[in-house]
N, C-alpha and C positions, 0 to 999 in steps of 0.2 A: 277878237281881232282890232275892233276898234281901239282898245288901249294899248295894244302892241304899236298900231299904227301912229297913236299919238306919242308913244316914246321914242318913235324913229326907227324902230326896227323894221318896218316894213316900207321902206322908202325905195322904190324902183330907181329913182334918178340918182340917188347916192351910192346904190348897188352898182348901177350902169358905170358910174364914175369910177369906182373903185376897181371894178374889172378891167375896164379899158385902160386905166392907169398901170395895173398889173401885167396885161397882156402886151402892151406897147413894145417890150423888148423883144418880142418873139412873132407877133402878127402885125399885119397892117390894120387900118381902119375898117377896110370893107369886111374883113373876117371876123374882126371884134364885133361889129355892128351886126353879123349874121349870128354869131355865138350868143350874143345877148337877146336876139328875137327869138332864138330857138329856145331859149330858157324862161319865154314869157313876157320879156320886157317889151313894152311898145315900142314900134320902130321909131316913132318920132323922138321917144325918150333916149333910145340907144343910138340914133344919129346925132343927137345934141350932145352926149357924153363922147362920142367920137370926135365931133367938132371942136369940143374943148381941149382936146389933146395937143401938146406941143408938136408941131410938124418938123422942127429940127431933131427932136428926139425920135421921131418915127424914122425920119431920114438917116439918122446915125445907127440906128439898129439895123435897117436894110444895108448900109453900107458894110457894117460888120460882118453880114450874112454874105454879102458879095465878095467880099474879101476871102472867105473860105473856099471858094470856087475859082479863085484866080488860077491856082496851079493846073487846073483842067483846062483853062482857056490858051488860045494862042498868046505868047508874049507880046504886050503892047497893044492888043486889039480890043477896041470897045465891042466891036461886032460880035467876037467871038465870045466875050464875057457876057454879052447879052443874050446870047442863045444858050449858053450854060446856065447861067444864075437867073436871067429873066423869068423863065417859067417858074421856077422854085419860088421866086420872090412873089410872083402873081399868084401862086397857089395859096401862099401864107396872107393874101388880102392888101398887098401894096399895089397902089395905082400905078399905071404905065410912066408916069412923070416922075414917081418917086424911084420905080425900078431905073430908069435909065440915069437919074442923078446918082443914085445910090452906086451903080457900075461905073460911071465917070469918076466919081470920088475915089472910089476903090482902087481904080486902075491908075489915077494920077498920084496915090499915095506910095505907087512902088517904085 
């Protein structure tokens, strides 16, 4: 194990950064951190990996997801889009501020 660690194969921080970067397109920071913690990565390491993520990239992913729910919301209504897409985005681990901004941007793009 010591030899593997010395060669970089057992680096939790690098693993956490790789998983966080890969999952950013489909999940928010909270869900990514929870997934890493469930896989045995220390919470501090998981939080650090999530903190290093690009917030604009997270917002773009959330906006893309919110756009998929536009047809089910009342036309031009931010409140309706938040009611339809908001809970789904929250379950994917996006923060309330990201959910709101993603829905606002998705609505403005139409």
